[in-house]
C-alpha positions as CSV (number, residue, x, y, z in Angstrom):
1,M,15.4,14.1,-5.7
2,Q,14.5,15.4,-2.2
3,S,12.8,18.5,-3.8
4,S,10.1,16.2,-5.1
5,R,9.1,15.4,-1.5
6,T,6.1,17.2,0.0
7,V,7.5,17.1,3.5
8,D,11.2,17.2,4.5
9,I,12.8,15.1,7.2
10,P,15.7,17.2,8.6
11,T,19.0,15.6,9.6
12,D,18.3,16.1,13.3
13,V,15.1,14.0,13.0
14,L,16.9,11.3,11.1
15,D,19.6,11.2,13.7
16,A,17.0,11.0,16.5
17,L,15.3,8.1,14.6
18,R,18.6,6.3,14.1
19,K,19.5,6.7,17.8
20,F,16.1,5.4,18.8
21,R,16.4,2.4,16.5
22,F,19.7,1.3,17.9
23,A,19.0,2.0,21.6
24,N,19.0,-1.2,23.7
25,A,15.7,-0.6,25.5
26,K,14.5,-3.1,28.1
27,S,11.1,-1.3,28.6
28,T,8.6,0.2,26.3
29,T,9.9,3.4,24.6
30,A,8.6,5.6,21.9
31,I,9.4,8.7,19.9
32,S,6.7,10.9,18.4
33,V,7.3,13.0,15.2
34,K,5.0,15.7,13.9
35,I,4.8,17.7,10.7
36,V,5.3,21.5,11.1
37,K,2.9,22.8,8.4
38,A,4.5,26.2,8.1
39,D,7.9,24.6,7.3
40,L,6.7,21.5,5.6
41,A,9.2,19.7,7.7
42,M,9.1,17.0,10.4
43,K,10.1,17.6,14.0
44,V,10.6,15.3,17.0
45,D,7.6,16.1,19.2
46,E,8.2,14.0,22.3
47,E,10.2,11.0,23.5
48,F,8.8,8.4,26.0
49,E,10.8,6.1,28.2
50,D,9.6,3.3,30.5
51,Q,5.9,4.0,29.9
52,S,3.1,1.6,28.9
53,I,1.5,1.9,25.5
54,E,-1.6,3.2,27.2
55,E,0.3,5.9,28.9
56,I,1.9,6.9,25.6
57,A,-1.5,7.0,23.9
58,E,-2.8,9.3,26.6
59,E,0.0,11.8,25.9
60,L,-0.7,11.9,22.1
61,P,-2.9,14.8,20.8
62,E,-6.5,14.0,20.0
63,N,-6.6,16.5,17.1
64,A,-3.3,16.2,15.3
65,P,-1.6,13.3,13.5
66,R,1.8,11.9,14.5
67,Y,4.2,9.2,13.5
68,V,5.0,7.3,16.6
69,L,7.9,4.7,16.7
70,I,7.4,2.3,19.6
71,C,9.8,-0.4,20.8
72,H,7.7,-2.8,22.9
73,E,8.2,-6.2,24.5
74,L,6.3,-8.9,22.6
75,K,5.7,-12.3,24.1
76,H,5.1,-14.9,21.4
77,K,2.9,-17.9,21.8
78,D,5.9,-20.3,21.7
79,G,7.5,-18.4,24.7
80,R,10.0,-16.3,22.7
81,I,10.3,-12.6,23.6
82,S,11.1,-10.0,20.9
83,W,11.4,-6.2,20.9
84,P,9.9,-5.2,17.5
85,L,10.0,-1.7,16.3
86,I,6.5,-0.6,15.3
87,L,5.4,2.6,13.5
88,I,2.0,3.8,14.8
89,N,0.3,6.0,12.2
90,W,-1.6,8.2,14.8
91,A,-4.3,9.8,12.7
92,P,-7.2,10.8,15.0
93,S,-10.4,11.5,13.1
94,G,-10.7,15.0,14.7
95,S,-7.5,16.3,12.9
96,P,-7.7,19.1,10.4
97,M,-8.0,17.9,6.8
98,E,-4.9,19.8,5.6
99,L,-2.7,18.2,8.3
100,M,-4.2,14.7,7.6
101,T,-3.4,15.2,3.9
102,L,0.2,16.2,4.6
103,H,0.5,13.3,7.1
104,A,-0.8,10.7,4.6
105,S,1.4,12.0,1.8
106,A,4.5,11.6,3.9
107,L,3.8,8.3,5.6
108,N,5.6,6.0,3.1
109,Y,8.6,8.3,3.0
110,F,8.8,8.4,6.8
111,Q,8.4,4.6,7.0
112,Q,11.2,4.2,4.6
113,K,13.6,6.6,6.4
114,A,12.7,5.1,9.8
115,E,13.4,1.6,8.3
116,V,10.3,0.1,9.9
117,A,8.3,-2.8,8.4
118,K,5.3,-2.9,10.6
119,V,2.8,0.0,10.5
120,L,-0.3,0.1,12.6
121,E,-2.9,2.7,11.9
122,V,-4.8,4.3,14.8
123,R,-7.7,6.6,14.0
124,D,-9.9,6.2,17.2
125,G,-7.6,7.9,19.7
126,A,-6.2,6.4,22.9
127,E,-8.9,3.7,23.0
128,G,-7.4,2.2,19.8
129,L,-3.8,2.2,21.0
130,T,-3.5,-0.4,23.8
131,T,-0.9,-3.1,24.6
132,Q,-3.6,-5.7,23.8
133,A,-4.5,-4.2,20.4
134,V,-0.8,-3.9,19.4
135,D,0.0,-7.4,20.5
136,E,-3.0,-8.9,18.7
137,R,-2.0,-7.1,15.4
138,L,1.6,-8.1,15.7
139,L,0.9,-11.8,16.6
140,A,-1.7,-12.1,13.8
141,N,1.1,-11.9,11.2
């Protein structure tokens, strides 16, 4: 069944995602995954610890898509605090079309393997990925 996938997710990437999911973070953390076009496989691009969402956004490329898992403290209106796992579909408009096509075709598969329910799409670069924007989208649900 795996042969029907456009892009492969190697075991080391799945292990990194699993480790990230089960880490007990007490600050904003993230892991960025890219598609290596030559191999048609995903690769962990970068890991972020104890950085704001804005700092993470500044580190992401302006011309290449990424899947970014973020664990972030969310303060609810009723005073509760949660640490949701969010998938940011980083798809800047300046990315090459062939990379965007590969990225879009593998999004659902990546989301399924990462076991993430919430997906936020960001197309307008670092300006679109802020703590306020993420919190507003999460609290709107």
